[in-house]
N, CA, C and O atoms as CSV, one atom per row, in Angstrom:
chain,resi,resn,atom,element,x,y,z
A,1,UNK,N,N,21.726,26.611,-11.734
A,1,UNK,CA,C,22.001,25.213,-11.986
A,1,UNK,C,C,23.439,24.876,-11.606
A,1,UNK,O,O,23.723,23.776,-11.131
A,2,UNK,N,N,24.346,25.831,-11.821
A,2,UNK,CA,C,25.743,25.596,-11.488
A,2,UNK,C,C,25.914,25.378,-9.989
A,2,UNK,O,O,26.701,24.527,-9.573
A,3,UNK,N,N,25.181,26.143,-9.172
A,3,UNK,CA,C,25.271,25.992,-7.720
A,3,UNK,C,C,24.798,24.615,-7.287
A,3,UNK,O,O,25.381,24.018,-6.382
A,4,UNK,N,N,23.749,24.101,-7.919
A,4,UNK,CA,C,23.235,22.775,-7.570
A,4,UNK,C,C,24.254,21.698,-7.931
A,4,UNK,O,O,24.453,20.755,-7.166
A,5,UNK,N,N,24.901,21.828,-9.088
A,5,UNK,CA,C,25.923,20.864,-9.497
A,5,UNK,C,C,27.092,20.884,-8.521
A,5,UNK,O,O,27.593,19.831,-8.126
A,6,UNK,N,N,27.525,22.075,-8.134
A,6,UNK,CA,C,28.604,22.200,-7.169
A,6,UNK,C,C,28.198,21.606,-5.833
A,6,UNK,O,O,29.006,20.947,-5.179
A,7,UNK,N,N,26.951,21.831,-5.414
A,7,UNK,CA,C,26.442,21.287,-4.150
A,7,UNK,C,C,26.456,19.756,-4.187
A,7,UNK,O,O,26.855,19.116,-3.214
A,8,UNK,N,N,26.021,19.172,-5.306
A,8,UNK,CA,C,26.007,17.711,-5.416
A,8,UNK,C,C,27.422,17.132,-5.406
A,8,UNK,O,O,27.651,16.071,-4.825
A,9,UNK,N,N,28.368,17.818,-6.042
A,9,UNK,CA,C,29.750,17.355,-6.029
A,9,UNK,C,C,30.321,17.397,-4.616
A,9,UNK,O,O,31.010,16.468,-4.195
A,10,UNK,N,N,30.038,18.467,-3.886
A,10,UNK,CA,C,30.503,18.572,-2.499
A,10,UNK,C,C,29.862,17.503,-1.640
A,10,UNK,O,O,30.516,16.921,-0.774
A,11,UNK,N,N,28.577,17.239,-1.874
A,11,UNK,CA,C,27.869,16.210,-1.107
A,11,UNK,C,C,28.488,14.839,-1.370
A,11,UNK,O,O,28.688,14.066,-0.434
A,12,UNK,N,N,28.789,14.533,-2.615
A,12,UNK,CA,C,29.390,13.239,-2.940
A,12,UNK,C,C,30.773,13.097,-2.305
A,12,UNK,O,O,31.123,12.024,-1.813
A,13,UNK,N,N,31.556,14.169,-2.316
A,13,UNK,CA,C,32.884,14.129,-1.700
A,13,UNK,C,C,32.761,13.921,-0.193
A,13,UNK,O,O,33.525,13.153,0.392
A,14,UNK,N,N,31.818,14.592,0.429
A,14,UNK,CA,C,31.595,14.439,1.870
A,14,UNK,C,C,31.133,13.028,2.196
A,14,UNK,O,O,31.590,12.434,3.172
A,15,UNK,N,N,30.234,12.491,1.389
A,15,UNK,CA,C,29.756,11.131,1.617
A,15,UNK,C,C,30.880,10.107,1.436
A,15,UNK,O,O,30.962,9.136,2.189
A,16,UNK,N,N,31.726,10.317,0.464
A,16,UNK,CA,C,32.852,9.410,0.251
A,16,UNK,C,C,33.810,9.433,1.434
A,16,UNK,O,O,34.281,8.387,1.881
A,17,UNK,N,N,34.098,10.632,1.938
A,17,UNK,CA,C,34.992,10.749,3.093
A,17,UNK,C,C,34.370,10.118,4.333
A,17,UNK,O,O,35.059,9.439,5.095
A,18,UNK,N,N,33.082,10.335,4.541
A,18,UNK,CA,C,32.396,9.748,5.692
A,18,UNK,C,C,32.349,8.230,5.580
A,18,UNK,O,O,32.550,7.524,6.568
A,19,UNK,N,N,32.087,7.732,4.388
A,19,UNK,CA,C,32.070,6.281,4.181
A,19,UNK,C,C,33.434,5.663,4.461
A,19,UNK,O,O,33.529,4.620,5.107
A,20,UNK,N,N,34.476,6.304,3.979
A,20,UNK,CA,C,35.827,5.779,4.199
A,20,UNK,C,C,36.173,5.776,5.685
A,20,UNK,O,O,36.784,4.828,6.179
A,21,UNK,N,N,35.787,6.825,6.394
A,21,UNK,CA,C,36.063,6.896,7.832
A,21,UNK,C,C,35.316,5.818,8.591
A,21,UNK,O,O,35.891,5.154,9.453
A,22,UNK,N,N,34.035,5.636,8.280
A,22,UNK,CA,C,33.240,4.622,8.972
A,22,UNK,C,C,33.735,3.206,8.666
A,22,UNK,O,O,33.733,2.339,9.540
A,23,UNK,N,N,34.154,2.981,7.428
A,23,UNK,CA,C,34.689,1.664,7.080
A,23,UNK,C,C,36.007,1.386,7.802
A,23,UNK,O,O,36.278,0.250,8.191
A,24,UNK,N,N,36.819,2.418,7.979
A,24,UNK,CA,C,38.088,2.245,8.681
A,24,UNK,C,C,37.858,1.879,10.150
A,24,UNK,O,O,38.657,1.159,10.749
A,25,UNK,N,N,36.766,2.378,10.720
A,25,UNK,CA,C,36.469,2.089,12.118
A,25,UNK,C,C,35.884,0.693,12.327
A,25,UNK,O,O,35.923,0.166,13.439
A,26,UNK,N,N,35.353,0.103,11.290
A,26,UNK,CA,C,34.771,-1.242,11.399
A,26,UNK,C,C,35.885,-2.292,11.386
A,26,UNK,O,O,36.956,-2.076,10.820
A,27,UNK,N,N,35.613,-3.405,12.009
A,27,UNK,CA,C,36.574,-4.505,11.989
A,27,UNK,C,C,36.671,-5.117,10.611
A,27,UNK,O,O,35.758,-4.965,9.800
A,28,UNK,N,N,37.776,-5.816,10.328
A,28,UNK,CA,C,37.982,-6.434,9.017
A,28,UNK,C,C,36.932,-7.510,8.762
A,28,UNK,O,O,36.467,-7.660,7.633
A,29,UNK,N,N,36.561,-8.242,9.770
A,29,UNK,CA,C,35.571,-9.306,9.602
A,29,UNK,C,C,34.189,-8.753,9.274
A,29,UNK,O,O,33.402,-9.416,8.598
A,30,UNK,N,N,33.885,-7.537,9.750
A,30,UNK,CA,C,32.566,-6.956,9.536
A,30,UNK,C,C,32.561,-5.939,8.400
A,30,UNK,O,O,31.546,-5.281,8.170
A,31,UNK,N,N,33.652,-5.800,7.701
A,31,UNK,CA,C,33.769,-4.750,6.682
A,31,UNK,C,C,32.763,-4.937,5.556
A,31,UNK,O,O,32.204,-3.953,5.071
A,32,UNK,N,N,32.519,-6.166,5.129
A,32,UNK,CA,C,31.582,-6.400,4.028
A,32,UNK,C,C,30.164,-6.016,4.443
A,32,UNK,O,O,29.464,-5.331,3.697
A,33,UNK,N,N,29.735,-6.453,5.634
A,33,UNK,CA,C,28.394,-6.117,6.107
A,33,UNK,C,C,28.271,-4.619,6.370
A,33,UNK,O,O,27.255,-4.009,6.038
A,34,UNK,N,N,29.294,-4.033,6.959
A,34,UNK,CA,C,29.264,-2.605,7.281
A,34,UNK,C,C,29.223,-1.762,6.016
A,34,UNK,O,O,28.528,-0.746,5.973
A,35,UNK,N,N,29.958,-2.169,4.986
A,35,UNK,CA,C,29.954,-1.375,3.766
A,35,UNK,C,C,28.582,-1.378,3.114
A,35,UNK,O,O,28.161,-0.364,2.557
A,36,UNK,N,N,27.872,-2.510,3.174
A,36,UNK,CA,C,26.514,-2.547,2.642
A,36,UNK,C,C,25.586,-1.650,3.451
A,36,UNK,O,O,24.791,-0.905,2.879
A,37,UNK,N,N,25.682,-1.716,4.786
A,37,UNK,CA,C,24.856,-0.867,5.650
A,37,UNK,C,C,25.143,0.608,5.411
A,37,UNK,O,O,24.220,1.417,5.316
A,38,UNK,N,N,26.414,0.954,5.315
A,38,UNK,CA,C,26.801,2.355,5.117
A,38,UNK,C,C,26.379,2.836,3.731
A,38,UNK,O,O,25.886,3.954,3.581
A,39,UNK,N,N,26.574,2.001,2.732
A,39,UNK,CA,C,26.181,2.391,1.378
A,39,UNK,C,C,24.678,2.640,1.298
A,39,UNK,O,O,24.240,3.603,0.668
A,40,UNK,N,N,23.892,1.781,1.932
A,40,UNK,CA,C,22.442,1.983,1.940
A,40,UNK,C,C,22.063,3.225,2.735
A,40,UNK,O,O,21.217,4.007,2.302
A,41,UNK,N,N,22.686,3.410,3.896
A,41,UNK,CA,C,22.348,4.544,4.761
A,41,UNK,C,C,22.732,5.869,4.115
A,41,UNK,O,O,21.993,6.846,4.239
A,42,UNK,N,N,23.858,5.923,3.435
A,42,UNK,CA,C,24.314,7.174,2.837
A,42,UNK,C,C,23.780,7.389,1.427
A,42,UNK,O,O,23.874,8.492,0.889
A,43,UNK,N,N,23.234,6.365,0.839
A,43,UNK,CA,C,22.726,6.479,-0.523
A,43,UNK,C,C,21.225,6.323,-0.592
A,43,UNK,O,O,20.486,7.307,-0.593
A,44,UNK,N,N,20.785,5.097,-0.650
A,44,UNK,CA,C,19.379,4.791,-0.880
A,44,UNK,C,C,18.451,5.324,0.216
A,44,UNK,O,O,17.366,5.823,-0.086
A,45,UNK,N,N,18.861,5.225,1.472
A,45,UNK,CA,C,17.999,5.605,2.590
A,45,UNK,C,C,18.169,7.047,3.042
A,45,UNK,O,O,17.518,7.470,3.997
A,46,UNK,N,N,19.027,7.809,2.378
A,46,UNK,CA,C,19.266,9.190,2.808
A,46,UNK,C,C,18.190,10.118,2.253
A,46,UNK,O,O,17.447,9.768,1.335
A,47,UNK,N,N,18.131,11.312,2.840
A,47,UNK,CA,C,17.129,12.300,2.441
A,47,UNK,C,C,17.786,13.673,2.332
A,47,UNK,O,O,18.418,14.142,3.279
A,48,UNK,N,N,17.634,14.309,1.180
A,48,UNK,CA,C,18.167,15.653,0.949
A,48,UNK,C,C,16.975,16.600,0.805
A,48,UNK,O,O,16.038,16.326,0.055
A,49,UNK,N,N,17.027,17.711,1.532
A,49,UNK,CA,C,15.948,18.694,1.500
A,49,UNK,C,C,16.515,20.050,1.116
A,49,UNK,O,O,17.527,20.485,1.665
A,50,UNK,N,N,15.867,20.710,0.180
A,50,UNK,CA,C,16.240,22.065,-0.218
A,50,UNK,C,C,14.969,22.903,-0.207
A,50,UNK,O,O,14.032,22.641,-0.962
A,51,UNK,N,N,14.945,23.911,0.653
A,51,UNK,CA,C,13.773,24.765,0.809
A,51,UNK,C,C,14.183,26.203,0.500
A,51,UNK,O,O,14.946,26.812,1.250
A,52,UNK,N,N,13.671,26.741,-0.607
A,52,UNK,CA,C,13.984,28.108,-1.005
A,52,UNK,C,C,12.759,28.986,-0.791
A,52,UNK,O,O,11.623,28.537,-0.938
A,53,UNK,N,N,13.008,30.246,-0.443
A,53,UNK,CA,C,11.907,31.171,-0.257
A,53,UNK,C,C,12.306,32.565,-0.709
A,53,UNK,O,O,13.480,32.933,-0.695
A,54,UNK,N,N,11.308,33.325,-1.107
A,54,UNK,CA,C,11.517,34.690,-1.571
A,54,UNK,C,C,10.392,35.555,-0.999
A,54,UNK,O,O,9.253,35.106,-0.872
A,55,UNK,N,N,10.730,36.801,-0.657
A,55,UNK,CA,C,9.739,37.713,-0.100
A,55,UNK,C,C,9.974,39.104,-0.669
A,55,UNK,O,O,11.095,39.611,-0.657
A,56,UNK,N,N,8.908,39.710,-1.164
A,56,UNK,CA,C,8.982,41.071,-1.688
A,56,UNK,C,C,8.057,41.949,-0.862
A,56,UNK,O,O,6.882,41.627,-0.686
A,57,UNK,N,N,8.580,43.050,-0.358
A,57,UNK,CA,C,7.836,43.996,0.477
A,57,UNK,C,C,7.776,45.337,-0.238
A,57,UNK,O,O,8.803,45.878,-0.650
A,58,UNK,N,N,6.571,45.868,-0.380
A,58,UNK,CA,C,6.381,47.156,-1.031
A,58,UNK,C,C,5.324,47.927,-0.243
A,58,UNK,O,O,4.182,47.482,-0.121
A,59,UNK,N,N,5.700,49.048,0.272
A,59,UNK,CA,C,4.781,49.856,1.070
A,59,UNK,C,C,4.559,51.197,0.385
A,59,UNK,O,O,5.506,51.850,-0.053
A,60,UNK,N,N,3.312,51.592,0.300
A,60,UNK,CA,C,2.956,52.905,-0.229
A,60,UNK,C,C,2.829,53.865,0.950
A,60,UNK,O,O,2.005,53.653,1.840
A,61,UNK,N,N,3.626,54.899,0.957
A,61,UNK,CA,C,3.613,55.914,2.005
A,61,UNK,C,C,3.089,57.225,1.433
A,61,UNK,O,O,3.188,57.464,0.230
A,62,UNK,N,N,2.536,58.070,2.287
A,62,UNK,CA,C,2.130,59.391,1.798
A,62,UNK,C,C,3.371,60.202,1.394
A,62,UNK,O,O,4.410,60.111,2.048
A,63,UNK,N,N,3.267,60.956,0.368
A,63,UNK,CA,C,4.390,61.773,-0.082
A,63,UNK,C,C,5.264,61.029,-1.074
A,63,UNK,O,O,4.812,60.108,-1.753
A,64,UNK,N,N,6.520,61.440,-1.149
A,64,UNK,CA,C,7.479,60.898,-2.108
A,64,UNK,C,C,8.251,59.675,-1.599
A,64,UNK,O,O,9.042,59.103,-2.349
A,65,UNK,N,N,8.044,59.269,-0.368
A,65,UNK,CA,C,8.812,58.169,0.229
A,65,UNK,C,C,8.278,56.827,-0.271
A,65,UNK,O,O,7.074,56.571,-0.228
A,66,UNK,N,N,9.188,55.976,-0.744
A,66,UNK,CA,C,8.827,54.628,-1.185
A,66,UNK,C,C,9.666,53.624,-0.412
A,66,UNK,O,O,10.880,53.780,-0.282
A,67,UNK,N,N,9.017,52.610,0.090
A,67,UNK,CA,C,9.725,51.529,0.774
A,67,UNK,C,C,9.544,50.251,-0.029
A,67,UNK,O,O,8.419,49.847,-0.323
A,68,UNK,N,N,10.640,49.626,-0.377
A,68,UNK,CA,C,10.594,48.352,-1.096
A,68,UNK,C,C,11.816,47.533,-0.706
A,68,UNK,O,O,12.912,48.063,-0.526
A,69,UNK,N,N,11.603,46.244,-0.583
A,69,UNK,CA,C,12.713,45.334,-0.260
A,69,UNK,C,C,12.402,43.962,-0.832
A,69,UNK,O,O,11.243,43.567,-0.960
A,70,UNK,N,N,13.470,43.244,-1.174
A,70,UNK,CA,C,13.326,41.880,-1.667
A,70,UNK,C,C,14.341,41.022,-0.929
A,70,UNK,O,O,15.516,41.381,-0.847
A,71,UNK,N,N,13.902,39.898,-0.396
A,71,UNK,CA,C,14.788,39.002,0.350
A,71,UNK,C,C,14.686,37.594,-0.222
A,71,UNK,O,O,13.605,37.126,-0.580
A,72,UNK,N,N,15.828,36.936,-0.297
A,72,UNK,CA,C,15.892,35.546,-0.736
A,72,UNK,C,C,16.586,34.759,0.370
A,72,UNK,O,O,17.570,35.222,0.946
A,73,UNK,N,N,16.080,33.595,0.655
A,73,UNK,CA,C,16.703,32.769,1.686
A,73,UNK,C,C,16.267,31.327,1.535
A,73,UNK,O,O,15.698,30.927,0.519
A,74,UNK,N,N,16.547,30.568,2.559
A,74,UNK,CA,C,16.155,29.173,2.555
A,74,UNK,C,C,17.096,28.349,3.406
A,74,UNK,O,O,17.904,28.881,4.167
A,75,UNK,N,N,16.976,27.057,3.267
A,75,UNK,CA,C,17.835,26.155,4.015
A,75,UNK,C,C,17.973,24.851,3.241
A,75,UNK,O,O,17.147,24.503,2.398
A,76,UNK,N,N,19.044,24.153,3.563
A,76,UNK,CA,C,19.309,22.844,2.976
A,76,UNK,C,C,19.540,21.858,4.110
A,76,UNK,O,O,20.135,22.204,5.131
A,77,UNK,N,N,19.076,20.650,3.931
A,77,UNK,CA,C,19.241,19.637,4.961
A,77,UNK,C,C,19.615,18.298,4.362
A,77,UNK,O,O,19.299,18.002,3.210
A,78,UNK,N,N,20.286,17.501,5.157
A,78,UNK,CA,C,20.671,16.148,4.746
A,78,UNK,C,C,20.512,15.225,5.943
A,78,UNK,O,O,21.003,15.526,7.031
A,79,UNK,N,N,19.837,14.115,5.751
A,79,UNK,CA,C,19.641,13.141,6.818
A,79,UNK,C,C,19.977,11.767,6.262
A,79,UNK,O,O,19.463,11.371,5.216
A,80,UNK,N,N,20.831,11.049,6.956
A,80,UNK,CA,C,21.199,9.709,6.503
A,80,UNK,C,C,20.144,8.716,6.951
A,80,UNK,O,O,19.272,9.023,7.765
A,81,UNK,N,N,20.246,7.532,6.404
A,81,UNK,CA,C,19.439,6.426,6.894
A,81,UNK,C,C,20.106,5.860,8.141
A,81,UNK,O,O,21.133,6.369,8.589
A,82,UNK,N,N,19.531,4.829,8.687
A,82,UNK,CA,C,20.097,4.206,9.894
A,82,UNK,C,C,21.291,3.332,9.520
A,82,UNK,O,O,21.224,2.543,8.577
A,83,UNK,N,N,22.369,3.478,10.259
A,83,UNK,CA,C,23.568,2.660,10.079
A,83,UNK,C,C,23.563,1.637,11.194
A,83,UNK,O,O,23.635,1.999,12.369
A,84,UNK,N,N,23.478,0.363,10.843
A,84,UNK,CA,C,23.429,-0.758,11.789
A,84,UNK,C,C,22.283,-0.593,12.783
A,84,UNK,O,O,22.394,-1.032,13.927
A,85,UNK,N,N,21.208,0.020,12.372
A,85,UNK,CA,C,20.016,0.236,13.221
A,85,UNK,C,C,20.352,0.923,14.542
A,85,UNK,O,O,19.634,0.748,15.526
A,86,UNK,N,N,21.428,1.696,14.576
A,86,UNK,CA,C,21.815,2.347,15.826
A,86,UNK,C,C,22.264,3.787,15.659
A,86,UNK,O,O,22.227,4.551,16.624
A,87,UNK,N,N,22.689,4.183,14.461
A,87,UNK,CA,C,23.301,5.488,14.275
A,87,UNK,C,C,22.680,6.176,13.060
A,87,UNK,O,O,22.550,5.579,11.992
A,88,UNK,N,N,22.300,7.444,13.244
A,88,UNK,CA,C,21.735,8.222,12.150
A,88,UNK,C,C,22.219,9.662,12.280
A,88,UNK,O,O,22.213,10.221,13.376
A,89,UNK,N,N,22.636,10.264,11.171
A,89,UNK,CA,C,23.063,11.654,11.164
A,89,UNK,C,C,22.026,12.505,10.475
A,89,UNK,O,O,22.199,13.719,10.364
C-alpha cells in the first residue's frame, strides 16, 4: 500500500509540473480555456493502468534435484486525454 501511495504522490507531482509547463506555453488570452482543457485531459479524461503478474515454476526431476522459481513483474501505464483535440500523451 505504501508503494501505491508513493506512486500516486509522484504522479500528482508530475501532473502538476506538466500542467504548469503547458500553461506557460499557452498565450495569456487563451490561458483560461487551456487550463480547463489541460485539467480535463490530465484529470478526468486520463487513464492509469497497473498490471501485476506472478508466476511460480516447480519441476519434479528424478533423483534429489529440485527446480523451483517464483517471479513477480508487471507494468504501469498512464495515458492522458486529448488536449485541445490535437495532443495526447
